C-alpha positions as CSV (number, residue, x, y, z in Angstrom):
1,M,-51.3,40.3,37.1
2,N,-49.4,37.0,37.0
3,R,-52.7,35.2,37.8
4,V,-54.2,36.7,34.8
5,L,-51.3,35.7,32.6
6,R,-51.4,32.1,33.8
7,K,-55.1,31.9,32.8
8,R,-54.1,33.1,29.4
9,L,-51.6,30.2,29.1
10,R,-54.4,27.6,29.4
11,R,-56.5,29.5,26.9
12,E,-53.6,29.8,24.4
13,L,-52.8,26.1,24.7
14,K,-56.4,25.2,24.2
15,T,-56.9,27.5,21.2
16,N,-53.7,26.4,19.4
17,F,-53.6,22.8,20.7
18,A,-53.1,21.3,17.2
19,R,-50.2,23.6,16.4
20,Y,-48.4,22.8,19.7
21,L,-49.1,19.2,19.3
22,A,-47.4,19.2,15.9
23,L,-44.4,21.0,17.3
24,V,-44.2,18.5,20.2
25,L,-44.2,15.6,17.6
26,L,-41.4,17.3,15.7
27,I,-39.4,17.7,18.8
28,V,-40.2,14.1,19.8
29,M,-39.0,12.8,16.4
30,G,-35.8,14.9,16.6
31,M,-34.9,13.8,20.1
32,Y,-35.8,10.2,19.3
33,I,-33.3,10.2,16.4
34,I,-30.6,12.0,18.3
35,V,-30.9,9.9,21.5
36,S,-31.1,6.6,19.6
37,V,-28.1,7.4,17.4
38,V,-25.9,8.6,20.3
39,A,-27.0,5.8,22.7
40,S,-26.3,3.1,20.1
41,A,-22.9,4.6,19.4
42,D,-22.1,4.5,23.1
43,T,-23.3,0.9,23.2
44,I,-20.9,0.0,20.4
45,I,-18.0,1.9,21.9
46,D,-18.4,0.7,25.5
47,G,-19.3,-2.9,24.3
48,T,-16.3,-3.1,22.0
49,A,-14.0,-2.0,24.9
50,E,-15.5,-4.5,27.2
51,H,-15.4,-7.2,24.6
52,G,-11.7,-6.6,24.0
53,K,-10.9,-6.6,27.7
54,Q,-12.8,-9.8,28.5
55,N,-11.3,-11.6,25.5
56,K,-7.7,-10.3,26.0
57,V,-7.4,-8.3,22.8
58,E,-3.9,-8.1,21.5
59,D,-1.6,-5.0,21.8
60,G,-0.3,-5.8,18.3
61,Q,0.8,-8.5,15.9
62,F,3.7,-9.2,13.7
63,G,4.4,-11.5,10.8
64,V,7.6,-13.5,10.0
65,F,9.2,-15.3,7.1
66,I,10.1,-18.3,9.2
67,P,8.8,-19.3,12.7
68,L,10.6,-18.0,15.7
69,T,12.8,-20.6,17.5
70,D,11.9,-21.8,21.0
71,E,14.8,-19.7,22.3
72,Q,13.6,-16.6,20.6
73,E,10.1,-17.0,21.9
74,K,11.5,-17.6,25.4
75,E,13.6,-14.4,25.1
76,I,10.4,-12.5,24.4
77,T,8.3,-14.1,27.1
78,D,11.1,-13.7,29.6
79,K,10.5,-9.9,29.3
80,G,7.0,-10.4,30.6
81,I,5.3,-10.2,27.2
82,T,2.6,-12.7,26.3
83,L,3.1,-14.2,22.9
84,E,0.8,-16.6,21.0
85,Q,1.0,-18.1,17.5
86,H,-1.9,-17.0,15.3
87,F,-0.8,-18.9,12.3
88,S,-3.5,-19.3,9.6
89,I,-4.2,-21.0,6.3
90,D,-6.6,-19.7,3.7
91,V,-8.9,-22.4,2.2
92,T,-11.8,-22.2,-0.2
93,A,-15.3,-23.1,0.7
94,K,-17.6,-25.1,-1.6
95,D,-19.4,-21.9,-2.8
96,G,-16.1,-20.2,-3.7
97,S,-15.8,-18.0,-0.6
98,K,-12.6,-17.8,1.3
99,L,-12.2,-19.0,4.9
100,R,-9.1,-18.2,7.1
101,V,-8.4,-21.2,9.3
102,F,-7.0,-20.7,12.8
103,R,-6.3,-22.9,15.7
104,K,-8.2,-22.4,18.9
105,R,-6.9,-19.4,20.9
106,N,-5.8,-19.8,24.5
107,D,-4.1,-16.6,25.6
108,I,-4.9,-13.7,23.2
109,D,-7.9,-12.6,21.1
110,L,-10.1,-15.3,22.6
111,I,-13.3,-16.5,20.8
112,E,-16.5,-15.2,22.4
113,L,-19.3,-17.7,21.5
114,D,-22.8,-16.5,20.6
115,S,-23.9,-20.1,20.6
116,G,-22.4,-23.7,20.7
117,R,-19.0,-24.7,21.9
118,L,-15.3,-24.7,20.8
119,A,-14.0,-27.3,18.3
120,E,-12.5,-30.3,20.0
121,K,-11.7,-32.8,17.3
122,K,-11.3,-33.2,13.5
123,G,-14.3,-32.3,11.5
124,E,-15.6,-29.7,14.0
125,A,-15.3,-25.9,13.5
126,V,-16.4,-22.6,15.0
127,V,-17.5,-20.1,12.3
128,E,-17.2,-16.4,12.6
129,K,-20.5,-14.7,13.2
130,R,-20.9,-12.4,10.2
131,Y,-19.9,-15.2,7.8
132,S,-22.4,-17.5,9.3
133,E,-25.2,-14.9,9.0
134,E,-24.3,-14.2,5.3
135,H,-24.5,-17.9,4.6
136,S,-27.4,-18.7,6.9
137,L,-25.3,-21.1,9.0
138,S,-26.1,-22.2,12.5
139,V,-24.9,-24.8,15.0
140,G,-25.3,-28.3,13.7
141,D,-25.1,-27.4,10.0
142,K,-22.5,-28.7,7.7
143,L,-19.8,-26.7,5.9
144,T,-17.3,-27.9,3.3
145,A,-14.0,-26.0,3.1
146,G,-10.6,-27.0,1.8
147,G,-12.1,-30.4,0.8
148,V,-13.1,-31.2,4.3
149,E,-16.7,-31.3,5.6
150,F,-17.1,-29.7,9.0
151,E,-19.8,-29.8,11.5
152,I,-20.5,-26.3,12.9
153,V,-20.3,-26.6,16.7
154,G,-20.1,-22.9,17.5
155,I,-20.8,-19.4,16.2
156,G,-18.6,-16.6,17.6
157,T,-16.5,-13.5,17.3
158,T,-12.9,-12.4,18.2
159,P,-11.7,-8.9,19.1
160,D,-9.0,-8.9,16.5
161,Y,-11.5,-9.3,13.6
162,D,-14.4,-7.2,14.8
163,T,-14.3,-5.6,11.4
164,P,-13.4,-8.6,9.3
165,F,-11.3,-7.2,6.5
166,E,-9.5,-9.9,4.5
167,N,-6.5,-7.7,4.0
168,F,-5.3,-4.6,5.8
169,S,-5.5,-2.7,2.5
170,D,-9.2,-3.5,2.0
171,T,-11.6,-0.6,2.0
172,A,-14.8,-2.5,2.7
173,V,-15.8,-5.7,4.4
174,S,-17.3,-8.5,2.4
175,S,-18.5,-11.2,4.8
176,K,-20.2,-13.0,1.9
177,G,-16.8,-13.8,0.4
178,F,-14.6,-14.0,3.5
179,G,-14.8,-15.4,7.0
180,L,-13.0,-17.1,9.8
181,L,-12.9,-20.8,10.8
182,F,-11.5,-22.0,14.2
183,V,-10.6,-25.6,14.4
184,S,-8.8,-28.1,16.7
185,D,-5.0,-28.6,16.6
186,D,-5.4,-31.9,14.8
187,Q,-7.6,-30.4,12.1
188,Y,-5.2,-27.5,11.6
189,D,-2.2,-29.8,11.3
190,Y,-4.1,-31.7,8.6
191,F,-4.5,-28.6,6.6
192,K,-0.9,-27.6,7.2
193,N,0.5,-30.9,6.0
194,D,-1.8,-31.0,3.0
195,S,0.4,-30.1,0.0
196,E,-2.6,-28.8,-2.0
197,Q,-3.3,-26.0,0.5
198,K,-1.7,-22.6,0.2
199,A,1.3,-21.5,2.3
200,E,0.8,-20.9,6.0
201,D,0.7,-17.3,7.1
202,L,3.0,-16.9,10.1
203,C,1.6,-14.3,12.5
204,Y,2.2,-13.8,16.2
205,A,-0.1,-11.8,18.5
206,Y,1.3,-10.2,21.6
207,R,0.3,-8.4,24.8
208,L,2.9,-6.2,26.4
209,N,1.4,-6.3,30.0
210,G,3.1,-3.0,30.7
211,K,6.5,-4.7,30.6
212,A,7.8,-3.2,27.3
213,T,6.9,-1.0,24.4
214,D,5.9,-1.9,20.8
215,D,9.1,-0.4,19.5
216,K,11.3,-2.2,22.0
217,L,9.7,-5.5,21.0
218,K,10.2,-4.7,17.3
219,E,13.8,-4.0,17.8
220,M,14.3,-7.2,19.7
221,I,12.8,-9.2,16.8
222,E,14.9,-7.4,14.2
223,D,18.0,-8.3,16.2
224,F,17.3,-12.0,16.1
225,D,19.5,-14.2,14.0
226,F,17.9,-14.7,10.6
227,D,19.0,-17.0,7.8
228,Y,17.2,-15.7,4.7
229,K,18.0,-18.9,2.8
230,K,15.4,-20.7,4.9
231,V,12.6,-18.5,3.6
232,T,10.3,-20.4,1.3
233,D,8.9,-17.3,-0.4
234,K,10.4,-17.5,-3.9
235,Y,9.7,-13.8,-4.7
236,Y,11.5,-12.7,-1.6
237,L,14.5,-14.9,-2.5
238,E,14.6,-13.7,-6.1
239,T,14.6,-10.1,-4.9
240,I,17.5,-10.7,-2.5
241,K,19.3,-12.7,-5.2
242,D,19.0,-9.9,-7.8
243,V,20.2,-7.3,-5.3
244,L,23.2,-9.5,-4.2
245,K,24.0,-10.3,-7.9
246,Q,24.2,-6.7,-8.8
247,R,26.5,-6.0,-5.9
248,D,28.7,-9.0,-6.6
249,D,29.0,-8.1,-10.3
250,I,30.3,-4.6,-9.5
251,S,32.5,-5.9,-6.7
252,N,34.0,-8.6,-8.9
253,G,34.7,-6.1,-11.6
254,I,36.6,-3.8,-9.2
255,D,38.5,-6.8,-7.8
256,K,39.6,-7.8,-11.4
257,L,40.7,-4.2,-12.0
258,Y,42.6,-4.2,-8.8
259,D,44.3,-7.6,-9.5
260,G,45.2,-6.4,-13.0
261,S,46.9,-3.3,-11.6
262,Q,48.9,-5.4,-9.1
263,T,49.9,-7.8,-12.0
264,L,51.0,-4.8,-14.1
265,K,52.9,-3.4,-11.1
266,D,54.7,-6.7,-10.5
267,G,55.5,-7.1,-14.2
268,V,57.0,-3.7,-14.6
269,K,58.9,-4.2,-11.3
270,D,60.4,-7.4,-12.8
271,L,61.2,-5.5,-16.0
272,S,62.8,-2.8,-14.0
273,E,65.0,-5.2,-12.1
274,G,66.0,-6.9,-15.4
275,A,66.9,-3.5,-16.9
276,D,69.0,-2.7,-13.9
277,A,70.8,-6.1,-14.2
278,L,71.4,-5.4,-17.9
279,Y,72.7,-1.9,-17.1
280,D,75.1,-3.4,-14.5
281,A,76.2,-6.1,-17.0
282,M,76.8,-3.6,-19.7
283,G,78.9,-1.5,-17.2
284,G,81.1,-4.5,-16.6
285,L,81.4,-5.2,-20.3
286,Y,82.3,-1.6,-20.9
287,E,85.0,-1.7,-18.3
288,G,86.4,-4.8,-19.9
289,A,86.3,-3.2,-23.4
290,K,88.3,-0.2,-22.2
291,A,91.1,-2.7,-21.4
292,L,91.3,-3.8,-25.0
293,P,94.2,-2.7,-27.3
294,E,93.8,0.6,-29.1
295,G,92.9,-1.2,-32.3
296,A,89.7,-2.2,-30.6
297,N,88.5,1.3,-30.1
298,A,85.5,0.7,-32.4
299,I,84.4,-2.2,-30.1
300,T,84.9,-0.1,-27.1
301,A,82.8,2.7,-28.6
302,G,80.1,0.2,-29.4
303,V,80.1,-1.2,-26.0
304,K,79.9,2.3,-24.5
305,A,77.0,3.1,-26.7
306,A,75.3,-0.1,-25.5
307,Y,76.1,0.8,-22.0
308,D,74.6,4.2,-22.3
309,G,71.5,2.7,-24.0
310,S,71.1,0.2,-21.2
311,K,71.2,3.2,-18.7
312,D,68.5,5.0,-20.6
313,L,66.5,1.7,-20.7
314,S,66.9,1.2,-17.0
315,D,65.9,4.8,-16.2
316,G,62.8,4.5,-18.5
317,V,61.7,1.2,-17.0
318,R,62.2,2.6,-13.5
319,S,60.0,5.5,-14.5
320,A,57.4,3.1,-15.9
321,Y,57.5,1.1,-12.6
322,S,56.9,4.3,-10.6
323,G,53.9,5.0,-12.9
324,A,52.6,1.4,-12.5
325,E,53.1,1.7,-8.7
326,S,51.1,4.9,-8.6
327,L,48.4,3.4,-10.8
328,A,48.2,0.3,-8.5
329,N,48.0,2.6,-5.4
330,G,45.3,4.7,-7.0
331,I,43.2,1.6,-7.9
332,D,43.8,0.2,-4.4
333,S,42.4,3.5,-2.9
334,F,39.5,3.4,-5.5
335,K,38.7,-0.2,-4.4
336,K,38.5,0.7,-0.7
337,Q,36.2,3.7,-1.5
338,A,34.1,1.6,-3.9
339,D,33.7,-1.2,-1.3
340,E,32.4,1.4,1.2
341,L,30.0,2.8,-1.4
342,L,28.7,-0.6,-2.3
343,D,28.1,-1.3,1.4
344,E,26.1,1.9,1.6
345,V,24.1,1.7,-1.6
346,F,23.5,-2.1,-1.5
347,T,22.7,-2.3,2.2
348,I,20.2,-5.2,2.8
349,D,18.9,-5.0,6.3
350,L,17.7,-8.6,6.5
351,D,15.4,-9.5,9.4
352,N,12.6,-12.0,9.9
353,L,9.7,-9.5,10.0
354,T,7.2,-9.3,7.2
355,M,5.0,-6.8,9.1
356,F,4.5,-5.3,12.5
357,V,1.1,-3.7,13.3
358,K,0.3,-2.0,16.6
359,K,-3.2,-2.3,18.0
360,G,-4.0,1.3,17.2
361,D,-3.0,0.9,13.6
362,N,-5.0,-2.3,13.1
363,V,-8.1,-1.5,11.1
364,R,-9.7,-4.8,12.1
365,I,-9.6,-4.0,15.8
366,A,-12.3,-1.6,17.2
367,G,-13.3,-0.7,13.7
368,A,-17.0,-0.6,14.6
369,A,-16.3,1.8,17.5
370,G,-14.3,4.0,15.1
371,D,-17.1,4.1,12.7
372,V,-19.8,5.3,15.2
373,V,-17.7,7.7,17.2
374,M,-18.5,10.5,14.8
375,N,-22.2,9.6,15.0
376,K,-22.0,10.3,18.7
377,Y,-20.4,13.7,18.6
378,A,-22.2,14.8,15.4
379,G,-25.5,13.7,17.0
380,L,-25.0,15.8,20.1
381,G,-24.1,18.8,18.0
382,V,-26.9,18.4,15.5
383,G,-29.4,17.9,18.4
384,V,-28.7,21.5,19.7
385,I,-29.0,22.9,16.2
386,L,-32.2,21.0,15.4
387,M,-33.7,22.1,18.7
388,A,-32.8,25.7,18.1
389,L,-34.5,25.6,14.7
390,L,-37.7,24.0,16.0
391,T,-37.9,26.4,18.9
392,Y,-37.3,29.3,16.5
393,V,-40.4,28.1,14.6
394,I,-42.3,28.2,17.9
395,S,-41.0,31.8,18.6
396,V,-42.4,32.9,15.2
397,F,-45.8,31.7,16.3
398,V,-45.4,33.6,19.5
399,I,-44.4,36.8,17.7
400,H,-47.5,36.5,15.6
401,Q,-49.5,36.2,18.7
402,I,-47.8,39.2,20.2
403,Q,-48.7,41.2,17.1
404,R,-52.3,40.2,17.4
405,E,-52.4,41.1,21.1
406,S,-50.2,44.2,20.6
407,S,-52.8,46.7,21.9
408,V,-53.6,44.5,24.9
409,I,-49.9,44.3,25.8
410,G,-49.5,48.1,25.4
411,A,-52.4,48.5,27.8
412,L,-50.8,46.2,30.3
413,Y,-47.6,48.2,30.1
414,A,-49.7,51.3,30.7
415,L,-51.2,49.6,33.8
416,G,-47.8,48.9,35.2
417,A,-47.0,45.4,33.9
418,K,-43.3,44.7,33.6
419,K,-41.6,43.4,30.5
420,K,-39.9,40.5,32.3
421,D,-43.3,39.2,33.4
422,L,-44.6,39.3,29.8
423,I,-41.4,37.6,28.5
424,R,-41.8,34.9,31.2
425,H,-45.4,34.5,30.2
426,Y,-44.7,34.1,26.4
427,V,-41.7,31.9,27.0
428,T,-43.4,29.5,29.4
429,L,-45.5,27.5,26.9
430,P,-42.7,26.9,24.3
431,T,-40.4,25.8,27.1
432,I,-43.0,23.4,28.4
433,V,-43.5,22.1,24.9
434,A,-39.8,21.5,24.4
435,F,-39.5,19.9,27.8
436,V,-42.3,17.4,27.2
437,G,-41.2,16.7,23.6
438,G,-37.6,16.0,24.8
439,I,-38.7,13.6,27.5
440,I,-41.0,11.6,25.2
441,G,-38.3,11.6,22.5
442,A,-35.7,10.4,25.0
443,V,-37.9,7.6,26.3
444,I,-38.6,6.3,22.7
445,G,-34.9,6.7,21.8
446,F,-33.8,4.6,24.7
447,S,-36.4,1.9,24.0
448,P,-35.8,-1.1,21.7
449,V,-37.3,0.7,18.8
450,G,-34.5,3.3,19.3
451,I,-31.2,1.8,20.4
452,D,-31.8,-1.7,19.1
453,Y,-32.9,-0.4,15.7
454,Q,-29.8,1.8,15.3
455,L,-27.5,-1.0,16.3
456,L,-28.7,-3.1,13.3
457,D,-26.3,-1.2,11.0
458,S,-23.3,-2.0,13.0
459,Y,-24.3,-5.6,13.5
460,A,-24.9,-6.0,9.8
461,Y,-21.3,-4.8,8.9
462,S,-19.1,-5.7,11.9
463,S,-18.5,-9.0,13.6
464,L,-19.7,-8.3,17.1
465,P,-21.4,-10.1,19.9
466,D,-24.8,-8.8,21.0
467,F,-24.1,-5.9,23.3
468,T,-26.3,-4.8,26.2
469,P,-27.6,-1.3,25.5
470,V,-26.2,1.4,27.7
471,Y,-28.1,4.4,29.0
472,P,-25.4,7.0,29.8
473,L,-26.3,9.6,32.4
474,Y,-25.0,12.5,30.4
475,L,-27.4,11.6,27.5
476,I,-30.3,11.4,29.9
477,I,-29.5,14.8,31.3
478,Y,-28.9,16.1,27.8
479,S,-32.3,15.0,26.5
480,I,-34.2,16.4,29.5
481,V,-32.3,19.7,30.0
482,M,-31.1,20.7,26.5
483,P,-34.5,21.1,24.8
484,P,-36.1,23.5,27.3
485,V,-32.9,25.4,27.9
486,V,-32.4,26.0,24.1
487,S,-36.1,26.9,23.8
488,F,-35.9,29.4,26.6
489,I,-32.8,31.1,25.2
490,V,-34.1,31.3,21.6
491,N,-37.6,32.5,22.6
492,T,-36.2,35.0,25.1
493,L,-33.9,36.6,22.5
494,V,-36.7,36.8,19.9
495,I,-39.5,37.9,22.1
496,N,-37.4,40.4,24.1
497,K,-36.8,42.4,20.9
498,R,-40.5,42.5,20.1
499,L,-41.5,43.5,23.6
500,S,-39.0,46.3,23.8
501,Q,-41.3,48.8,22.1
502,T,-43.0,51.5,24.0
503,A,-46.6,51.1,25.4
504,L,-47.9,53.7,22.9
505,S,-46.2,51.8,19.9
506,L,-47.7,48.6,21.1
507,I,-51.2,50.1,21.5
508,R,-51.0,51.5,18.0
509,N,-49.5,48.2,16.7
510,E,-46.8,50.1,14.9
511,Q,-44.7,47.9,12.5
512,K,-41.2,48.7,11.3
513,T,-40.9,48.9,7.6
514,G,-38.0,46.9,6.2
515,H,-36.0,47.6,3.1
C-alpha cells in the first residue's frame, strides 16, 4: 500500500509541478527576507559589541563647568578608574555644516580607521565616516573648517558616536549637517586659543574597570571643591546671582527688623532707667518737702503729686520695656526660624557637573544595535506566521485533491488502508516543498544579496565600520527546521479533519453544508 502511495507522490508532483514551483518560490522569498533581516541584525549587534570592546568604549561621560584639577583627576584614577579628557570645540565648515573637533584619543573611545592614518601635525585631520560619505570626502582631499584648511589623512569611526547625534535631545541623525573631526594636540590648541571660536565643551569619558559604580563616581565629583565664580557661562552666573540676590534681600530685611527691635528694646530700657531715676529723685524731694514748715503745705502737696506721677511714669515705662523686650525676643525667634526656612527654600547645591550620562543612557552608543534588535525578534516571529500562512495555502490545494479523490480514498479505507498512512502520504509533498524552499531561501539570505543588502540601511544612517557578516547557528537551524515542521503541523491538522470521515462518506463524496 505504501509503495502505491509513493508512486502517487511522483505523479502528483509532475501533474501540479507549476503550482508547487510557485509555492516553493513564495517560501524562498519569505525565508530570504527573514534570514537576511535577522542575520544582518545579528551582524550589527555582534559587530557593535566587538567594535566597542576593541576600541575601549566608555562606561559613561560627564561634563563640567571648569576643568578638574590635577589633584581631583588623580583622586579618581587612584580608585582604579580610567579617565580621559574628551574636550571639544564646534567649528563651522565652508559649506555651513558643523564639525565637532576633538583631540586624538589614547585610552577611551579610540578611533577605528577605515582608511588612512591618524592626524600627527597641524593641518591634518581624521574625518568621521558618515560625514565623509555625505560630503564625498576621501583620504587626500581638502576640507576647510573654522577658517583652517585641512588635509584629510584618515576616515574612521568611534564607538561613542556610532549614532552621530549632535545633541542628546535630537531625534534624528543628520550627517549632512554634523560630523566629527579628530586633530593633533597642536591643532586643537590653536582652535582653543582662537578668540573667534565658540567656548570649549568640557567633557570627560571614563571606564570603571570594575573598581567602582557610576553612582559612586558621580558622588565623588559632586563632593569636589567648586568655586562657581570661576565659571565662564554668563547664563549660569546670572541664574546663581538672581537666586542669591533674592535670598539676600529677604535676609537683609529680616536683619533690619531684628536690629530695629533691639534698638527699640535698648531705647525703652534707657527710658525705663531714666524714669526710675526720676522716681527716686522725686522721692527724695518729697521727703525734703515734708520737712518744710506748715505754711509750705501746698508745696509739699505739689511735690507729692509729682512724686506719685513719677511713680506712674516709672511703672508705665517699665511695662513698655517689658513689651519691647517681648517684641525683641519674638523677632529674634522669628529671625532664627526665617533663617532656617531661607536655607531650606533657597538651597543651592552647587557642584561642577553639567551632565552625567551612563553608557546605557547614551543614545549615541550602540544606537544602531538598538535600532535593529526589534528587527531580529520580529523577523523570527513573522517567519513562523508567514510559513504557517503559506503552508495553509498548500493544505487548501491538498484538501481539494482529497475531495477529487474522495471515492478512491474511501475504497482504500474499505481495503484496509489506515488513516495515518494517508495523512503521511498527503503531508509528505508539502513538507518537502517547505524544506526545499527554506534551504534555498536561507542560502540566498546568507549570501551578499541578502545580508549585505540589508546592512545598507544601517550603514547609511549610523557611523559604523564595515562589519564581517555573521552566520548564527540558531538561524541556520531555524531556516532548515522551522519551515518543514510548521508545514507538517498545519497540514496534519487540516488534512486529519478531512480524512476523519467514514469510508462510505468518502466513497459517496458527501460534503457538509455550512450555514
